ROSE-53565 format. One record per atom (N, C-alpha, C): x negated, y negated, z negated; atom name; residue in three letters; residue number from 1. Coordinates in pm, whole numbers, always signed. Atoms other than C-alpha are relative to their C-alpha. Example, Ala and Ser with C-alpha at 12.3 -4.5 7.8 and 13.67 -1.06 7.14 Angstrom:
// ROSE-53565
<rec xx="-89" yy="+119" zz="+0" atomo="N" residuo="ALA" num="1"/>
<rec xx="-1230" yy="+450" zz="-780" atomo="CA" residuo="ALA" num="1"/>
<rec xx="-90" yy="-120" zz="+0" atomo="C" residuo="ALA" num="1"/>
<rec xx="+82" yy="+119" zz="+6" atomo="N" residuo="SER" num="2"/>
<rec xx="-1367" yy="+106" zz="-714" atomo="CA" residuo="SER" num="2"/>
<rec xx="+77" yy="-109" zz="-73" atomo="C" residuo="SER" num="2"/>
//
This chain:
// ROSE-53565
<rec xx="+65" yy="-109" zz="-69" atomo="N" residuo="UNK" num="1"/>
<rec xx="+10895" yy="+3776" zz="-6872" atomo="CA" residuo="UNK" num="1"/>
<rec xx="+104" yy="+108" zz="+32" atomo="C" residuo="UNK" num="1"/>
<rec xx="-96" yy="-102" zz="-42" atomo="N" residuo="UNK" num="2"/>
<rec xx="+11076" yy="+4050" zz="-6686" atomo="CA" residuo="UNK" num="2"/>
<rec xx="-74" yy="+126" zz="+40" atomo="C" residuo="UNK" num="2"/>
<rec xx="+64" yy="-125" zz="-43" atomo="N" residuo="UNK" num="3"/>
<rec xx="+11014" yy="+4409" zz="-6590" atomo="CA" residuo="UNK" num="3"/>
<rec xx="+21" yy="+24" zz="+149" atomo="C" residuo="UNK" num="3"/>
<rec xx="-8" yy="-11" zz="-145" atomo="N" residuo="UNK" num="4"/>
<rec xx="+11096" yy="+4343" zz="-6223" atomo="CA" residuo="UNK" num="4"/>
<rec xx="+1" yy="-140" zz="+62" atomo="C" residuo="UNK" num="4"/>
<rec xx="-2" yy="+124" zz="-77" atomo="N" residuo="UNK" num="5"/>
<rec xx="+11051" yy="+4069" zz="-5961" atomo="CA" residuo="UNK" num="5"/>
<rec xx="+55" yy="+32" zz="+138" atomo="C" residuo="UNK" num="5"/>
<rec xx="-65" yy="-22" zz="-130" atomo="N" residuo="UNK" num="6"/>
<rec xx="+11257" yy="+4035" zz="-5644" atomo="CA" residuo="UNK" num="6"/>
<rec xx="-18" yy="-123" zz="+87" atomo="C" residuo="UNK" num="6"/>
<rec xx="+4" yy="+107" zz="-100" atomo="N" residuo="UNK" num="7"/>
<rec xx="+11202" yy="+3828" zz="-5331" atomo="CA" residuo="UNK" num="7"/>
<rec xx="+73" yy="+49" zz="+125" atomo="C" residuo="UNK" num="7"/>
<rec xx="-74" yy="-33" zz="-121" atomo="N" residuo="UNK" num="8"/>
<rec xx="+11420" yy="+3819" zz="-5021" atomo="CA" residuo="UNK" num="8"/>
<rec xx="-52" yy="-88" zz="+114" atomo="C" residuo="UNK" num="8"/>
<rec xx="+52" yy="+70" zz="-117" atomo="N" residuo="UNK" num="9"/>
<rec xx="+11285" yy="+3725" zz="-4677" atomo="CA" residuo="UNK" num="9"/>
<rec xx="+93" yy="+22" zz="+118" atomo="C" residuo="UNK" num="9"/>
<rec xx="-78" yy="-10" zz="-123" atomo="N" residuo="UNK" num="10"/>
<rec xx="+11464" yy="+3656" zz="-4350" atomo="CA" residuo="UNK" num="10"/>
<rec xx="-97" yy="+12" zz="+116" atomo="C" residuo="UNK" num="10"/>
<rec xx="+87" yy="-28" zz="-114" atomo="N" residuo="UNK" num="11"/>
<rec xx="+11301" yy="+3796" zz="-4036" atomo="CA" residuo="UNK" num="11"/>
<rec xx="+85" yy="-6" zz="+127" atomo="C" residuo="UNK" num="11"/>
<rec xx="-75" yy="+12" zz="-124" atomo="N" residuo="UNK" num="12"/>
<rec xx="+11409" yy="+3714" zz="-3681" atomo="CA" residuo="UNK" num="12"/>
<rec xx="-32" yy="+117" zz="+92" atomo="C" residuo="UNK" num="12"/>
<rec xx="+17" yy="-122" zz="-79" atomo="N" residuo="UNK" num="13"/>
<rec xx="+11399" yy="+4071" zz="-3553" atomo="CA" residuo="UNK" num="13"/>
<rec xx="+104" yy="+101" zz="-46" atomo="C" residuo="UNK" num="13"/>
<rec xx="-99" yy="-103" zz="+31" atomo="N" residuo="UNK" num="14"/>
<rec xx="+11632" yy="+4369" zz="-3544" atomo="CA" residuo="UNK" num="14"/>
<rec xx="-53" yy="+92" zz="-111" atomo="C" residuo="UNK" num="14"/>
<rec xx="+45" yy="-89" zz="+108" atomo="N" residuo="UNK" num="15"/>
<rec xx="+11622" yy="+4597" zz="-3853" atomo="CA" residuo="UNK" num="15"/>
<rec xx="-77" yy="+123" zz="+47" atomo="C" residuo="UNK" num="15"/>
<rec xx="+71" yy="-118" zz="-50" atomo="N" residuo="UNK" num="16"/>
<rec xx="+11508" yy="+4891" zz="-3638" atomo="CA" residuo="UNK" num="16"/>
<rec xx="-144" yy="-33" zz="+37" atomo="C" residuo="UNK" num="16"/>
<rec xx="+137" yy="+42" zz="-26" atomo="N" residuo="UNK" num="17"/>
<rec xx="+11197" yy="+4690" zz="-3544" atomo="CA" residuo="UNK" num="17"/>
<rec xx="-72" yy="-32" zz="-131" atomo="C" residuo="UNK" num="17"/>
<rec xx="+60" yy="+45" zz="+125" atomo="N" residuo="UNK" num="18"/>
<rec xx="+11138" yy="+4559" zz="-3895" atomo="CA" residuo="UNK" num="18"/>
<rec xx="-34" yy="+118" zz="-92" atomo="C" residuo="UNK" num="18"/>
<rec xx="+17" yy="-112" zz="+93" atomo="N" residuo="UNK" num="19"/>
<rec xx="+11171" yy="+4892" zz="-4081" atomo="CA" residuo="UNK" num="19"/>
<rec xx="-138" yy="+66" zz="+12" atomo="C" residuo="UNK" num="19"/>
<rec xx="+134" yy="-61" zz="-7" atomo="N" residuo="UNK" num="20"/>
<rec xx="+10853" yy="+5060" zz="-3942" atomo="CA" residuo="UNK" num="20"/>
<rec xx="-112" yy="-98" zz="-34" atomo="C" residuo="UNK" num="20"/>
<rec xx="+101" yy="+100" zz="+35" atomo="N" residuo="UNK" num="21"/>
<rec xx="+10662" yy="+4734" zz="-3982" atomo="CA" residuo="UNK" num="21"/>
<rec xx="-13" yy="-13" zz="-151" atomo="C" residuo="UNK" num="21"/>
<rec xx="+2" yy="+7" zz="+147" atomo="N" residuo="UNK" num="22"/>
<rec xx="+10760" yy="+4716" zz="-4349" atomo="CA" residuo="UNK" num="22"/>
<rec xx="-65" yy="+125" zz="-57" atomo="C" residuo="UNK" num="22"/>
<rec xx="+61" yy="-126" zz="+46" atomo="N" residuo="UNK" num="23"/>
<rec xx="+10661" yy="+5081" zz="-4392" atomo="CA" residuo="UNK" num="23"/>
<rec xx="-152" yy="-8" zz="+11" atomo="C" residuo="UNK" num="23"/>
<rec xx="+145" yy="+17" zz="-17" atomo="N" residuo="UNK" num="24"/>
<rec xx="+10314" yy="+5002" zz="-4253" atomo="CA" residuo="UNK" num="24"/>
<rec xx="-57" yy="-99" zz="-101" atomo="C" residuo="UNK" num="24"/>
<rec xx="+45" yy="+101" zz="+96" atomo="N" residuo="UNK" num="25"/>
<rec xx="+10286" yy="+4694" zz="-4476" atomo="CA" residuo="UNK" num="25"/>
<rec xx="-9" yy="+59" zz="-141" atomo="C" residuo="UNK" num="25"/>
<rec xx="+4" yy="-65" zz="+132" atomo="N" residuo="UNK" num="26"/>
<rec xx="+10370" yy="+4899" zz="-4787" atomo="CA" residuo="UNK" num="26"/>
<rec xx="-121" yy="+90" zz="-14" atomo="C" residuo="UNK" num="26"/>
<rec xx="+116" yy="-90" zz="+5" atomo="N" residuo="UNK" num="27"/>
<rec xx="+10107" yy="+5159" zz="-4704" atomo="CA" residuo="UNK" num="27"/>
<rec xx="-130" yy="-78" zz="-8" atomo="C" residuo="UNK" num="27"/>
<rec xx="+121" yy="+82" zz="+2" atomo="N" residuo="UNK" num="28"/>
<rec xx="+9847" yy="+4890" zz="-4637" atomo="CA" residuo="UNK" num="28"/>
<rec xx="-20" yy="-68" zz="-135" atomo="C" residuo="UNK" num="28"/>
<rec xx="+9" yy="+74" zz="+126" atomo="N" residuo="UNK" num="29"/>
<rec xx="+9926" yy="+4703" zz="-4959" atomo="CA" residuo="UNK" num="29"/>
<rec xx="-31" yy="+91" zz="-119" atomo="C" residuo="UNK" num="29"/>
<rec xx="+13" yy="-86" zz="+118" atomo="N" residuo="UNK" num="30"/>
<rec xx="+9942" yy="+4998" zz="-5199" atomo="CA" residuo="UNK" num="30"/>
<rec xx="-100" yy="+114" zz="+18" atomo="C" residuo="UNK" num="30"/>
<rec xx="+90" yy="-112" zz="-25" atomo="N" residuo="UNK" num="31"/>
<rec xx="+9721" yy="+5258" zz="-5033" atomo="CA" residuo="UNK" num="31"/>
<rec xx="+66" yy="+135" zz="-21" atomo="C" residuo="UNK" num="31"/>
<rec xx="-75" yy="-124" zz="+18" atomo="N" residuo="UNK" num="32"/>
<rec xx="+9994" yy="+5519" zz="-5084" atomo="CA" residuo="UNK" num="32"/>
<rec xx="+112" yy="+6" zz="+103" atomo="C" residuo="UNK" num="32"/>
<rec xx="-109" yy="-9" zz="-98" atomo="N" residuo="UNK" num="33"/>
<rec xx="+10259" yy="+5654" zz="-4845" atomo="CA" residuo="UNK" num="33"/>
<rec xx="+133" yy="-45" zz="-61" atomo="C" residuo="UNK" num="33"/>
<rec xx="-133" yy="+40" zz="+47" atomo="N" residuo="UNK" num="34"/>
<rec xx="+10614" yy="+5522" zz="-4867" atomo="CA" residuo="UNK" num="34"/>
<rec xx="+102" yy="+103" zz="+44" atomo="C" residuo="UNK" num="34"/>
<rec xx="-106" yy="-97" zz="-28" atomo="N" residuo="UNK" num="35"/>
<rec xx="+10931" yy="+5728" zz="-4867" atomo="CA" residuo="UNK" num="35"/>
<rec xx="+129" yy="-74" zz="+32" atomo="C" residuo="UNK" num="35"/>
<rec xx="-123" yy="+66" zz="-42" atomo="N" residuo="UNK" num="36"/>
<rec xx="+11251" yy="+5631" zz="-4688" atomo="CA" residuo="UNK" num="36"/>
<rec xx="+121" yy="+75" zz="-54" atomo="C" residuo="UNK" num="36"/>
<rec xx="-130" yy="-52" zz="+42" atomo="N" residuo="UNK" num="37"/>
<rec xx="+11598" yy="+5681" zz="-4834" atomo="CA" residuo="UNK" num="37"/>
<rec xx="+104" yy="-94" zz="+58" atomo="C" residuo="UNK" num="37"/>
<rec xx="-92" yy="+90" zz="-70" atomo="N" residuo="UNK" num="38"/>
<rec xx="+11845" yy="+5531" zz="-4589" atomo="CA" residuo="UNK" num="38"/>
<rec xx="-76" yy="-123" zz="+47" atomo="C" residuo="UNK" num="38"/>
<rec xx="+69" yy="+123" zz="-40" atomo="N" residuo="UNK" num="39"/>
<rec xx="+11746" yy="+5167" zz="-4543" atomo="CA" residuo="UNK" num="39"/>
<rec xx="-94" yy="-52" zz="-110" atomo="C" residuo="UNK" num="39"/>
<rec xx="+89" yy="+38" zz="+111" atomo="N" residuo="UNK" num="40"/>
<rec xx="+11530" yy="+5163" zz="-4860" atomo="CA" residuo="UNK" num="40"/>
<rec xx="-130" yy="+78" zz="+11" atomo="C" residuo="UNK" num="40"/>
<rec xx="+132" yy="-62" zz="+8" atomo="N" residuo="UNK" num="41"/>
<rec xx="+11157" yy="+5230" zz="-4867" atomo="CA" residuo="UNK" num="41"/>
<rec xx="-48" yy="-12" zz="-144" atomo="C" residuo="UNK" num="41"/>
<rec xx="+53" yy="+7" zz="+136" atomo="N" residuo="UNK" num="42"/>
<rec xx="+10994" yy="+5316" zz="-5197" atomo="CA" residuo="UNK" num="42"/>
<rec xx="-140" yy="+61" zz="-3" atomo="C" residuo="UNK" num="42"/>
<rec xx="+134" yy="-51" zz="+23" atomo="N" residuo="UNK" num="43"/>
<rec xx="+10638" yy="+5372" zz="-5309" atomo="CA" residuo="UNK" num="43"/>
<rec xx="-47" yy="-49" zz="-136" atomo="C" residuo="UNK" num="43"/>
<rec xx="+59" yy="+43" zz="+126" atomo="N" residuo="UNK" num="44"/>
<rec xx="+10419" yy="+5328" zz="-5614" atomo="CA" residuo="UNK" num="44"/>
<rec xx="-146" yy="-32" zz="+23" atomo="C" residuo="UNK" num="44"/>
<rec xx="+143" yy="+28" zz="-6" atomo="N" residuo="UNK" num="45"/>
<rec xx="+10081" yy="+5169" zz="-5657" atomo="CA" residuo="UNK" num="45"/>
<rec xx="-72" yy="+96" zz="-94" atomo="C" residuo="UNK" num="45"/>
<rec xx="+77" yy="-94" zz="+80" atomo="N" residuo="UNK" num="46"/>
<rec xx="+9805" yy="+5370" zz="-5812" atomo="CA" residuo="UNK" num="46"/>
<rec xx="-21" yy="-50" zz="-142" atomo="C" residuo="UNK" num="46"/>
<rec xx="+33" yy="+34" zz="+138" atomo="N" residuo="UNK" num="47"/>
<rec xx="+9741" yy="+5379" zz="-6184" atomo="CA" residuo="UNK" num="47"/>
<rec xx="-149" yy="-28" zz="-10" atomo="C" residuo="UNK" num="47"/>
<rec xx="+141" yy="+28" zz="+24" atomo="N" residuo="UNK" num="48"/>
<rec xx="+9415" yy="+5242" zz="-6316" atomo="CA" residuo="UNK" num="48"/>
<rec xx="-24" yy="-5" zz="-151" atomo="C" residuo="UNK" num="48"/>
<rec xx="+35" yy="+10" zz="+141" atomo="N" residuo="UNK" num="49"/>
<rec xx="+9236" yy="+5196" zz="-6644" atomo="CA" residuo="UNK" num="49"/>
<rec xx="+79" yy="-111" zz="-69" atomo="C" residuo="UNK" num="49"/>
<rec xx="-66" yy="+117" zz="+58" atomo="N" residuo="UNK" num="50"/>
<rec xx="+9419" yy="+4865" zz="-6694" atomo="CA" residuo="UNK" num="50"/>
<rec xx="+148" yy="-9" zz="+32" atomo="C" residuo="UNK" num="50"/>
<rec xx="-139" yy="+13" zz="-43" atomo="N" residuo="UNK" num="51"/>
<rec xx="+9760" yy="+4934" zz="-6538" atomo="CA" residuo="UNK" num="51"/>
<rec xx="+65" yy="+137" zz="+20" atomo="C" residuo="UNK" num="51"/>
<rec xx="-78" yy="-121" zz="-27" atomo="N" residuo="UNK" num="52"/>
<rec xx="+10032" yy="+5199" zz="-6519" atomo="CA" residuo="UNK" num="52"/>
<rec xx="+45" yy="+2" zz="+146" atomo="C" residuo="UNK" num="52"/>
<rec xx="-46" yy="+11" zz="-137" atomo="N" residuo="UNK" num="53"/>
<rec xx="+10090" yy="+5087" zz="-6161" atomo="CA" residuo="UNK" num="53"/>
<rec xx="+134" yy="-69" zz="+5" atomo="C" residuo="UNK" num="53"/>
<rec xx="-130" yy="+63" zz="-20" atomo="N" residuo="UNK" num="54"/>
<rec xx="+10408" yy="+4941" zz="-6016" atomo="CA" residuo="UNK" num="54"/>
<rec xx="+78" yy="+81" zz="+102" atomo="C" residuo="UNK" num="54"/>
<rec xx="-89" yy="-65" zz="-96" atomo="N" residuo="UNK" num="55"/>
<rec xx="+10707" yy="+5077" zz="-5825" atomo="CA" residuo="UNK" num="55"/>
<rec xx="+53" yy="-106" zz="+96" atomo="C" residuo="UNK" num="55"/>
<rec xx="-46" yy="+91" zz="-104" atomo="N" residuo="UNK" num="56"/>
<rec xx="+10795" yy="+4908" zz="-5495" atomo="CA" residuo="UNK" num="56"/>
<rec xx="+127" yy="+57" zz="+64" atomo="C" residuo="UNK" num="56"/>
<rec xx="-123" yy="-36" zz="-70" atomo="N" residuo="UNK" num="57"/>
<rec xx="+11145" yy="+4916" zz="-5345" atomo="CA" residuo="UNK" num="57"/>
<rec xx="+27" yy="-110" zz="+102" atomo="C" residuo="UNK" num="57"/>
<rec xx="-22" yy="+98" zz="-106" atomo="N" residuo="UNK" num="58"/>
<rec xx="+11198" yy="+4744" zz="-5009" atomo="CA" residuo="UNK" num="58"/>
<rec xx="+121" yy="+43" zz="+80" atomo="C" residuo="UNK" num="58"/>
<rec xx="-123" yy="-26" zz="-74" atomo="N" residuo="UNK" num="59"/>
<rec xx="+11540" yy="+4722" zz="-4845" atomo="CA" residuo="UNK" num="59"/>
<rec xx="+1" yy="-86" zz="+125" atomo="C" residuo="UNK" num="59"/>
<rec xx="-12" yy="+73" zz="-126" atomo="N" residuo="UNK" num="60"/>
<rec xx="+11588" yy="+4623" zz="-4480" atomo="CA" residuo="UNK" num="60"/>
<rec xx="+146" yy="+6" zz="+43" atomo="C" residuo="UNK" num="60"/>
<rec xx="-141" yy="+9" zz="-38" atomo="N" residuo="UNK" num="61"/>
<rec xx="+11938" yy="+4502" zz="-4386" atomo="CA" residuo="UNK" num="61"/>
<rec xx="+15" yy="-96" zz="+116" atomo="C" residuo="UNK" num="61"/>
<rec xx="-31" yy="+92" zz="-108" atomo="N" residuo="UNK" num="62"/>
<rec xx="+12089" yy="+4334" zz="-4084" atomo="CA" residuo="UNK" num="62"/>
<rec xx="+58" yy="-130" zz="-53" atomo="C" residuo="UNK" num="62"/>
<rec xx="-56" yy="+130" zz="+35" atomo="N" residuo="UNK" num="63"/>
<rec xx="+12180" yy="+3966" zz="-4099" atomo="CA" residuo="UNK" num="63"/>
<rec xx="+28" yy="-76" zz="+130" atomo="C" residuo="UNK" num="63"/>
<rec xx="-28" yy="+77" zz="-122" atomo="N" residuo="UNK" num="64"/>
<rec xx="+12311" yy="+3704" zz="-3852" atomo="CA" residuo="UNK" num="64"/>
<rec xx="-127" yy="-50" zz="+69" atomo="C" residuo="UNK" num="64"/>
<rec xx="+125" yy="+50" zz="-58" atomo="N" residuo="UNK" num="65"/>
<rec xx="+11953" yy="+3579" zz="-3802" atomo="CA" residuo="UNK" num="65"/>
<rec xx="-95" yy="+114" zz="+40" atomo="C" residuo="UNK" num="65"/>
<rec xx="+87" yy="-112" zz="-32" atomo="N" residuo="UNK" num="66"/>
<rec xx="+11805" yy="+3929" zz="-3759" atomo="CA" residuo="UNK" num="66"/>
<rec xx="+1" yy="+103" zz="-111" atomo="C" residuo="UNK" num="66"/>
<rec xx="+11" yy="-96" zz="+111" atomo="N" residuo="UNK" num="67"/>
<rec xx="+11704" yy="+4111" zz="-4079" atomo="CA" residuo="UNK" num="67"/>
<rec xx="-27" yy="-73" zz="-131" atomo="C" residuo="UNK" num="67"/>
<rec xx="+35" yy="+43" zz="+135" atomo="N" residuo="UNK" num="68"/>
<rec xx="+11689" yy="+4055" zz="-4452" atomo="CA" residuo="UNK" num="68"/>
<rec xx="-86" yy="+109" zz="-62" atomo="C" residuo="UNK" num="68"/>
<rec xx="+91" yy="-93" zz="+64" atomo="N" residuo="UNK" num="69"/>
<rec xx="+11396" yy="+4220" zz="-4629" atomo="CA" residuo="UNK" num="69"/>
<rec xx="-6" yy="-36" zz="-148" atomo="C" residuo="UNK" num="69"/>
<rec xx="+0" yy="+20" zz="+145" atomo="N" residuo="UNK" num="70"/>
<rec xx="+11438" yy="+4255" zz="-5006" atomo="CA" residuo="UNK" num="70"/>
<rec xx="-114" yy="+81" zz="-60" atomo="C" residuo="UNK" num="70"/>
<rec xx="+115" yy="-65" zz="+62" atomo="N" residuo="UNK" num="71"/>
<rec xx="+11115" yy="+4333" zz="-5193" atomo="CA" residuo="UNK" num="71"/>
<rec xx="+18" yy="-8" zz="-151" atomo="C" residuo="UNK" num="71"/>
<rec xx="-14" yy="-7" zz="+145" atomo="N" residuo="UNK" num="72"/>
<rec xx="+11160" yy="+4448" zz="-5553" atomo="CA" residuo="UNK" num="72"/>
<rec xx="-115" yy="+82" zz="-56" atomo="C" residuo="UNK" num="72"/>
<rec xx="+111" yy="-70" zz="+64" atomo="N" residuo="UNK" num="73"/>
<rec xx="+10861" yy="+4542" zz="-5766" atomo="CA" residuo="UNK" num="73"/>
<rec xx="+33" yy="+11" zz="-148" atomo="C" residuo="UNK" num="73"/>
<rec xx="-37" yy="-27" zz="+140" atomo="N" residuo="UNK" num="74"/>
<rec xx="+10924" yy="+4704" zz="-6104" atomo="CA" residuo="UNK" num="74"/>
<rec xx="-118" yy="+62" zz="-74" atomo="C" residuo="UNK" num="74"/>
<rec xx="+94" yy="-70" zz="+87" atomo="N" residuo="UNK" num="75"/>
<rec xx="+10711" yy="+4812" zz="-6395" atomo="CA" residuo="UNK" num="75"/>
<rec xx="+50" yy="+144" zz="-18" atomo="C" residuo="UNK" num="75"/>
<rec xx="-45" yy="-139" zz="+4" atomo="N" residuo="UNK" num="76"/>
<rec xx="+10717" yy="+5194" zz="-6421" atomo="CA" residuo="UNK" num="76"/>
<rec xx="+60" yy="+46" zz="-133" atomo="C" residuo="UNK" num="76"/>
<rec xx="-50" yy="-43" zz="+130" atomo="N" residuo="UNK" num="77"/>
<rec xx="+10789" yy="+5221" zz="-6793" atomo="CA" residuo="UNK" num="77"/>
<rec xx="+113" yy="-92" zz="-45" atomo="C" residuo="UNK" num="77"/>
<rec xx="-112" yy="+85" zz="+41" atomo="N" residuo="UNK" num="78"/>
<rec xx="+11130" yy="+5098" zz="-6913" atomo="CA" residuo="UNK" num="78"/>
<rec xx="-27" yy="-76" zz="-129" atomo="C" residuo="UNK" num="78"/>
<rec xx="+32" yy="+69" zz="+125" atomo="N" residuo="UNK" num="79"/>
<rec xx="+10975" yy="+4997" zz="-7245" atomo="CA" residuo="UNK" num="79"/>
<rec xx="-90" yy="-121" zz="+21" atomo="C" residuo="UNK" num="79"/>
<rec xx="+84" yy="+116" zz="-29" atomo="N" residuo="UNK" num="80"/>
<rec xx="+10746" yy="+4745" zz="-7074" atomo="CA" residuo="UNK" num="80"/>
<rec xx="+90" yy="-120" zz="+24" atomo="C" residuo="UNK" num="80"/>
<rec xx="-82" yy="+119" zz="-13" atomo="N" residuo="UNK" num="81"/>
<rec xx="+10910" yy="+4409" zz="-7123" atomo="CA" residuo="UNK" num="81"/>
<rec xx="-83" yy="-116" zz="+54" atomo="C" residuo="UNK" num="81"/>
<rec xx="+88" yy="+110" zz="-40" atomo="N" residuo="UNK" num="82"/>
<rec xx="+10616" yy="+4174" zz="-7070" atomo="CA" residuo="UNK" num="82"/>
<rec xx="-89" yy="+47" zz="+114" atomo="C" residuo="UNK" num="82"/>
<rec xx="+82" yy="-40" zz="-115" atomo="N" residuo="UNK" num="83"/>
<rec xx="+10443" yy="+4183" zz="-6732" atomo="CA" residuo="UNK" num="83"/>
<rec xx="-127" yy="-83" zz="+15" atomo="C" residuo="UNK" num="83"/>
<rec xx="+119" yy="+86" zz="-3" atomo="N" residuo="UNK" num="84"/>
<rec xx="+10178" yy="+3911" zz="-6797" atomo="CA" residuo="UNK" num="84"/>
<rec xx="-26" yy="-57" zz="+139" atomo="C" residuo="UNK" num="84"/>
<rec xx="+13" yy="+59" zz="-132" atomo="N" residuo="UNK" num="85"/>
<rec xx="+10243" yy="+3775" zz="-6446" atomo="CA" residuo="UNK" num="85"/>
<rec xx="-44" yy="+96" zz="+109" atomo="C" residuo="UNK" num="85"/>
<rec xx="+52" yy="-96" zz="-98" atomo="N" residuo="UNK" num="86"/>
<rec xx="+10127" yy="+4093" zz="-6272" atomo="CA" residuo="UNK" num="86"/>
<rec xx="+98" yy="+22" zz="+115" atomo="C" residuo="UNK" num="86"/>
<rec xx="-97" yy="-25" zz="-107" atomo="N" residuo="UNK" num="87"/>
<rec xx="+10452" yy="+4139" zz="-6078" atomo="CA" residuo="UNK" num="87"/>
<rec xx="+4" yy="-114" zz="+100" atomo="C" residuo="UNK" num="87"/>
<rec xx="+9" yy="+112" zz="-94" atomo="N" residuo="UNK" num="88"/>
<rec xx="+10432" yy="+3789" zz="-5931" atomo="CA" residuo="UNK" num="88"/>
<rec xx="-126" yy="+9" zz="+84" atomo="C" residuo="UNK" num="88"/>
<rec xx="+125" yy="-17" zz="-76" atomo="N" residuo="UNK" num="89"/>
<rec xx="+10070" yy="+3856" zz="-5832" atomo="CA" residuo="UNK" num="89"/>
<rec xx="+15" yy="+111" zz="+103" atomo="C" residuo="UNK" num="89"/>
<rec xx="-20" yy="-109" zz="-96" atomo="N" residuo="UNK" num="90"/>
<rec xx="+10173" yy="+4185" zz="-5669" atomo="CA" residuo="UNK" num="90"/>
<rec xx="+88" yy="-47" zz="+117" atomo="C" residuo="UNK" num="90"/>
<rec xx="-83" yy="+56" zz="-108" atomo="N" residuo="UNK" num="91"/>
<rec xx="+10447" yy="+4001" zz="-5475" atomo="CA" residuo="UNK" num="91"/>
<rec xx="-85" yy="-88" zz="+91" atomo="C" residuo="UNK" num="91"/>
<rec xx="+88" yy="+88" zz="-78" atomo="N" residuo="UNK" num="92"/>
<rec xx="+10190" yy="+3740" zz="-5366" atomo="CA" residuo="UNK" num="92"/>
<rec xx="-100" yy="+80" zz="+81" atomo="C" residuo="UNK" num="92"/>
<rec xx="+95" yy="-85" zz="-72" atomo="N" residuo="UNK" num="93"/>
<rec xx="+9944" yy="+4015" zz="-5268" atomo="CA" residuo="UNK" num="93"/>
<rec xx="+66" yy="+75" zz="+115" atomo="C" residuo="UNK" num="93"/>
<rec xx="-71" yy="-75" zz="-103" atomo="N" residuo="UNK" num="94"/>
<rec xx="+10209" yy="+4200" zz="-5066" atomo="CA" residuo="UNK" num="94"/>
<rec xx="+38" yy="-88" zz="+119" atomo="C" residuo="UNK" num="94"/>
<rec xx="-47" yy="+92" zz="-104" atomo="N" residuo="UNK" num="95"/>
<rec xx="+10315" yy="+3891" zz="-4866" atomo="CA" residuo="UNK" num="95"/>
<rec xx="-88" yy="-2" zz="+125" atomo="C" residuo="UNK" num="95"/>
<rec xx="+81" yy="-1" zz="-123" atomo="N" residuo="UNK" num="96"/>
<rec xx="+10011" yy="+3878" zz="-4628" atomo="CA" residuo="UNK" num="96"/>
<rec xx="+11" yy="+130" zz="+79" atomo="C" residuo="UNK" num="96"/>
<rec xx="-16" yy="-128" zz="-70" atomo="N" residuo="UNK" num="97"/>
<rec xx="+10051" yy="+4248" zz="-4549" atomo="CA" residuo="UNK" num="97"/>
<rec xx="+132" yy="+1" zz="+76" atomo="C" residuo="UNK" num="97"/>
<rec xx="-131" yy="+5" zz="-65" atomo="N" residuo="UNK" num="98"/>
<rec xx="+10418" yy="+4194" zz="-4471" atomo="CA" residuo="UNK" num="98"/>
<rec xx="-4" yy="-93" zz="+121" atomo="C" residuo="UNK" num="98"/>
<rec xx="+9" yy="+94" zz="-112" atomo="N" residuo="UNK" num="99"/>
<rec xx="+10343" yy="+3891" zz="-4252" atomo="CA" residuo="UNK" num="99"/>
<rec xx="-83" yy="+58" zz="+114" atomo="C" residuo="UNK" num="99"/>
<rec xx="+85" yy="-60" zz="-104" atomo="N" residuo="UNK" num="100"/>
<rec xx="+10072" yy="+4084" zz="-4066" atomo="CA" residuo="UNK" num="100"/>
<rec xx="+80" yy="+94" zz="+89" atomo="C" residuo="UNK" num="100"/>
<rec xx="-75" yy="-99" zz="-76" atomo="N" residuo="UNK" num="101"/>
<rec xx="+10315" yy="+4356" zz="-3960" atomo="CA" residuo="UNK" num="101"/>
<rec xx="+133" yy="-51" zz="+53" atomo="C" residuo="UNK" num="101"/>
<rec xx="-133" yy="+48" zz="-38" atomo="N" residuo="UNK" num="102"/>
<rec xx="+10644" yy="+4163" zz="-3940" atomo="CA" residuo="UNK" num="102"/>
<rec xx="-8" yy="-126" zz="+84" atomo="C" residuo="UNK" num="102"/>
<rec xx="+9" yy="+128" zz="-70" atomo="N" residuo="UNK" num="103"/>
<rec xx="+10531" yy="+3823" zz="-3815" atomo="CA" residuo="UNK" num="103"/>
<rec xx="+65" yy="-110" zz="-81" atomo="C" residuo="UNK" num="103"/>
<rec xx="-58" yy="+117" zz="+68" atomo="N" residuo="UNK" num="104"/>
<rec xx="+10711" yy="+3498" zz="-3894" atomo="CA" residuo="UNK" num="104"/>
<rec xx="+123" yy="+41" zz="-82" atomo="C" residuo="UNK" num="104"/>
<rec xx="-115" yy="-26" zz="+86" atomo="N" residuo="UNK" num="105"/>
<rec xx="+10956" yy="+3513" zz="-4183" atomo="CA" residuo="UNK" num="105"/>
<rec xx="+17" yy="-119" zz="-94" atomo="C" residuo="UNK" num="105"/>
<rec xx="-34" yy="+111" zz="+88" atomo="N" residuo="UNK" num="106"/>
<rec xx="+11124" yy="+3276" zz="-4426" atomo="CA" residuo="UNK" num="106"/>
<rec xx="+50" yy="+57" zz="-132" atomo="C" residuo="UNK" num="106"/>
<rec xx="-47" yy="-45" zz="+131" atomo="N" residuo="UNK" num="107"/>
<rec xx="+11169" yy="+3325" zz="-4801" atomo="CA" residuo="UNK" num="107"/>
<rec xx="+137" yy="-61" zz="-28" atomo="C" residuo="UNK" num="107"/>
<rec xx="-137" yy="+42" zz="+25" atomo="N" residuo="UNK" num="108"/>
<rec xx="+11539" yy="+3308" zz="-4892" atomo="CA" residuo="UNK" num="108"/>
<rec xx="+27" yy="-11" zz="-149" atomo="C" residuo="UNK" num="108"/>
<rec xx="-31" yy="-5" zz="+143" atomo="N" residuo="UNK" num="109"/>
<rec xx="+11543" yy="+3394" zz="-5262" atomo="CA" residuo="UNK" num="109"/>
<rec xx="-117" yy="+59" zz="-77" atomo="C" residuo="UNK" num="109"/>
<rec xx="+106" yy="-49" zz="+88" atomo="N" residuo="UNK" num="110"/>
<rec xx="+11315" yy="+3462" zz="-5555" atomo="CA" residuo="UNK" num="110"/>
<rec xx="+57" yy="+12" zz="-141" atomo="C" residuo="UNK" num="110"/>
<rec xx="-45" yy="-16" zz="+139" atomo="N" residuo="UNK" num="111"/>
<rec xx="+11394" yy="+3604" zz="-5899" atomo="CA" residuo="UNK" num="111"/>
<rec xx="-91" yy="+95" zz="-75" atomo="C" residuo="UNK" num="111"/>
//
C-alpha cells in the first residue's frame, strides 16, 4: 500500500489545448476548483465522514506525440500509509472525466 498513486497518459493534442481540458476534468471529478502553478494543476477532494479527502496534482507537458498528462493522487496526511485501495479507485473515477474533456488518450505508465 502506498500514500500516492501516479498514472501517465499520452494525448495527441498540444499542451495549450490539453491544460484547460484537464482543469475542467478536475473540477468535474472533485467538485472543487483547481489551482494552476506553472504547468501543474492541483486541487483537493472534499472531506467526508469516512475520508480525509485526497490531493490531486496533474502535470501537463509537451511530448513528441502531443502531450503527457501525469495524474498523481496523494493522501493528505503523511502518517497515512495504508490507502485500502481508495487511491486506485479515485484514479479510476477520474479517468472518464479526463476522457470526456480530453478525448482519446493512451496510458503510458502506472505506479
